[in-house]
BABA-459488 format. One record per residue: residue in one letter; chain; x, y, z of N, C-alpha, C in turn. Coordinates in nm, 3 decimals, padded with zeros to 5 digits. Atoms other than C-alpha are relative to their C-alpha. Layout:
N
SITE  palum  vexlum      n_x      n_y      n_z     ca_x     ca_y     ca_z      c_x      c_y      c_z
SITE      A       A        X        Y        Z        X        Y        Z        X        Y        Z
...
# end
This chain:
83
SITE  palum  vexlum      n_x      n_y      n_z     ca_x     ca_y     ca_z      c_x      c_y      c_z
SITE      M       A   00.079   00.053   00.108   04.935   08.422   08.620   00.081  -00.110  -00.068
SITE      I       A  -00.064   00.108   00.076   05.010   08.101   08.432  -00.024   00.027  -00.148
SITE      L       A   00.006  -00.026   00.142   05.090   08.157   08.066   00.053  -00.122  -00.074
SITE      T       A  -00.042   00.114   00.080   05.113   07.877   07.811   00.061   00.050  -00.130
SITE      V       A  -00.070  -00.041   00.122   05.367   07.920   07.531   00.056  -00.123  -00.070
SITE      Q       A  -00.059   00.106   00.081   05.503   07.704   07.250   00.125   00.055  -00.068
SITE      V       A  -00.126  -00.040   00.063   05.863   07.725   07.127  -00.011  -00.015  -00.151
SITE      T       A   00.005   00.005   00.146   05.877   07.811   06.756   00.140   00.005  -00.062
SITE      K       A  -00.138  -00.008   00.047   06.251   07.877   06.721   00.089   00.010   00.124
SITE      I       A  -00.092  -00.007  -00.113   06.547   07.828   06.952   00.143  -00.024  -00.048
SITE      A       A  -00.142   00.016   00.033   06.925   07.862   06.929   00.077  -00.017   00.131
SITE      F       A  -00.079   00.030  -00.119   07.150   07.704   07.191   00.146   00.042  -00.020
SITE      D       A  -00.145  -00.023   00.000   07.510   07.791   07.281   00.064  -00.122   00.062
SITE      C       A  -00.061   00.124  -00.048   07.689   07.458   07.307   00.152   00.004  -00.014
SITE      S       A  -00.146  -00.011   00.006   08.043   07.592   07.298   00.060  -00.038   00.136
SITE      L       A  -00.071   00.041  -00.121   08.287   07.446   07.550   00.149   00.025  -00.016
SITE      D       A  -00.147  -00.010   00.000   08.648   07.515   07.642   00.056  -00.136   00.039
SITE      D       A  -00.045   00.137  -00.024   08.747   07.151   07.611   00.066  -00.049  -00.129
SITE      D       A  -00.073   00.044   00.118   09.009   07.012   07.374  -00.067  -00.117  -00.071
SITE      D       A   00.068   00.115   00.059   08.798   06.699   07.317  -00.131   00.039  -00.070
SITE      W       A   00.128  -00.047   00.055   08.489   06.904   07.219   00.029   00.076  -00.129
SITE      T       A  -00.031  -00.060   00.130   08.510   06.984   06.847  -00.112   00.094  -00.043
SITE      E       A   00.103  -00.087   00.057   08.323   07.244   06.646  -00.114  -00.083  -00.058
SITE      Q       A   00.103   00.090   00.053   08.139   06.955   06.479  -00.090  -00.049   00.113
SITE      D       A   00.080   00.040  -00.117   08.027   06.831   06.825  -00.095   00.111   00.040
SITE      Q       A   00.081  -00.116  -00.038   07.902   07.180   06.905  -00.117   00.017  -00.096
SITE      L       A   00.105  -00.021   00.100   07.707   07.216   06.580  -00.105  -00.110   00.004
SITE      E       A   00.094   00.112  -00.006   07.552   06.869   06.603  -00.088   00.009   00.124
SITE      T       A   00.076  -00.011  -00.125   07.448   06.924   06.965  -00.101   00.113  -00.009
SITE      E       A   00.093  -00.113   00.015   07.296   07.265   06.888  -00.117  -00.037  -00.091
SITE      E       A   00.105   00.040   00.093   07.102   07.119   06.595  -00.096  -00.101   00.065
SITE      N       A   00.084   00.101  -00.065   06.977   06.817   06.792  -00.087   00.060   00.110
SITE      L       A   00.078  -00.064  -00.106   06.868   07.031   07.087  -00.111   00.086  -00.059
SITE      S       A   00.104  -00.082   00.064   06.684   07.272   06.859  -00.116  -00.086  -00.047
SITE      K       A   00.105   00.091   00.046   06.493   06.984   06.700  -00.082  -00.053   00.116
SITE      E       A   00.068   00.056  -00.117   06.408   06.849   07.045  -00.096   00.100   00.065
SITE      Y       A   00.078  -00.099  -00.075   06.272   07.175   07.187  -00.100   00.078  -00.083
SITE      I       A   00.100  -00.070   00.083   06.091   07.330   06.889  -00.131  -00.077   00.005
SITE      G       A   00.132   00.062  -00.012   05.721   07.263   06.934  -00.039  -00.033   00.142
SITE      Q       A   00.031   00.030  -00.139   05.746   07.202   07.308  -00.087   00.111   00.060
SITE      V       A   00.092  -00.093  -00.065   05.477   07.368   07.522   00.039   00.011   00.147
SITE      Y       A  -00.037  -00.027  -00.139   05.555   07.530   07.857  -00.105   00.086   00.066
SITE      E       A   00.086  -00.085  -00.082   05.341   07.675   08.131   00.092   00.078   00.093
SITE      L       A  -00.089  -00.087  -00.074   05.520   07.972   08.284  -00.079   00.084   00.098
SITE      E       A   00.061  -00.090  -00.097   05.435   08.166   08.596   00.063   00.137  -00.018
SITE      V       A  -00.047  -00.136   00.027   05.464   08.535   08.509  -00.098   00.100   00.061
SITE      D       A   00.087  -00.107  -00.047   05.325   08.866   08.630  -00.110   00.026  -00.102
SITE      D       A   00.112  -00.029   00.089   04.991   08.972   08.484   00.038   00.097  -00.111
SITE      D       A  -00.037  -00.100   00.100   05.157   09.261   08.302   00.135  -00.030  -00.065
SITE      A       A  -00.129   00.038   00.059   05.464   09.066   08.180   00.002   00.026  -00.150
SITE      N       A  -00.015  -00.022   00.143   05.593   09.170   07.839   00.074  -00.119  -00.061
SITE      D       A  -00.063   00.113   00.068   05.746   08.941   07.578   00.144  -00.024   00.044
SITE      L       A  -00.138   00.014  -00.047   06.100   09.009   07.703   00.005  -00.076   00.133
SITE      E       A   00.006   00.069  -00.129   06.010   08.897   08.055  -00.044  -00.145  -00.017
SITE      I       A   00.045   00.136   00.027   05.827   08.592   07.921   00.113  -00.081  -00.063
SITE      S       A  -00.114   00.065   00.063   06.127   08.507   07.702   00.106  -00.038   00.103
SITE      Y       A  -00.097   00.028  -00.106   06.355   08.530   08.006  -00.043  -00.124   00.080
SITE      E       A   00.051   00.114  -00.078   06.136   08.288   08.205   00.008  -00.129  -00.081
SITE      L       A  -00.007   00.117   00.086   06.119   08.050   07.909   00.144  -00.049  -00.013
SITE      C       A  -00.143   00.037   00.009   06.499   08.055   07.868   00.047  -00.065   00.129
SITE      E       A  -00.037   00.059  -00.130   06.542   07.985   08.240  -00.051  -00.143   00.011
SITE      E       A   00.062   00.133  -00.007   06.306   07.687   08.218   00.074  -00.100  -00.090
SITE      I       A  -00.064   00.091   00.095   06.469   07.536   07.909   00.146  -00.023   00.036
SITE      S       A  -00.140   00.017  -00.042   06.824   07.600   08.034   00.010  -00.097   00.117
SITE      A       A   00.000   00.093  -00.113   06.741   07.419   08.357  -00.023  -00.143  -00.046
SITE      Q       A   00.028   00.134   00.053   06.604   07.123   08.159   00.116  -00.055  -00.079
SITE      S       A  -00.099   00.050   00.096   06.874   07.102   07.896   00.143   00.006   00.052
SITE      G       A  -00.136  -00.018  -00.049   07.180   07.217   08.089   00.085   00.088  -00.090
SITE      W       A  -00.073  -00.085   00.095   07.277   07.454   07.804  -00.055   00.141   00.003
SITE      C       A   00.043  -00.139   00.014   07.264   07.831   07.756  -00.076   00.016  -00.131
SITE      I       A   00.081  -00.027   00.118   07.023   07.975   07.505   00.037   00.138  -00.055
SITE      N       A  -00.031  -00.128   00.066   07.117   08.246   07.254  -00.125   00.074  -00.043
SITE      D       A   00.119  -00.063   00.055   06.771   08.310   07.114  -00.118  -00.096   00.010
SITE      V       A   00.120   00.083  -00.002   06.416   08.185   07.155  -00.118   00.083  -00.049
SITE      D       A   00.126  -00.059   00.044   06.087   08.265   06.980  -00.111  -00.093   00.045
SITE      F       A   00.112   00.079  -00.050   05.749   08.151   07.100  -00.130   00.063  -00.043
SITE      I       A   00.136  -00.054   00.019   05.378   08.189   07.050  -00.078  -00.027   00.128
SITE      H       A   00.089   00.017  -00.114   05.114   08.229   07.316  -00.108  -00.100  -00.039
SITE      I       A   00.107   00.097   00.022   04.871   07.939   07.344  -00.120   00.045   00.085
SITE      L       A   00.120  -00.038  -00.070   04.521   08.049   07.434  -00.083  -00.123   00.028
SITE      K       A   00.083   00.113  -00.038   04.313   07.798   07.622  -00.147   00.040  -00.010
SITE      T       A   00.144  -00.025   00.005   03.943   07.774   07.550  -00.067  -00.085   00.107
SITE      V       A   00.071   00.070  -00.108   03.699   07.671   07.817  -00.128  -00.057  -00.050
# end
C-alpha cells in the first residue's frame, strides 16, 4: 500500500568525528536541515497493517537516503487523499 505522510517535526544527528567540524557547524546544519524537511510530503510503500513505528522507520530511511544524515526523531501526519 502507498501511504502519504507529511513531516511535522524532525531532528537530525549531524555530529562528526572531524577536527574541522565544530559544534556550531553541527547545530547550524541540524537547524537548516530541519527547516528544509518540515512540511515535506512523502509517499511510502508500507504493508497494509503497518503501525506508526514501521511507517516512521520507512520515512527515516527515505529522508536519510536523501539528506545523507542520520535522524534522531521524526513526527508525521497521515495525508488522506480524496477522490
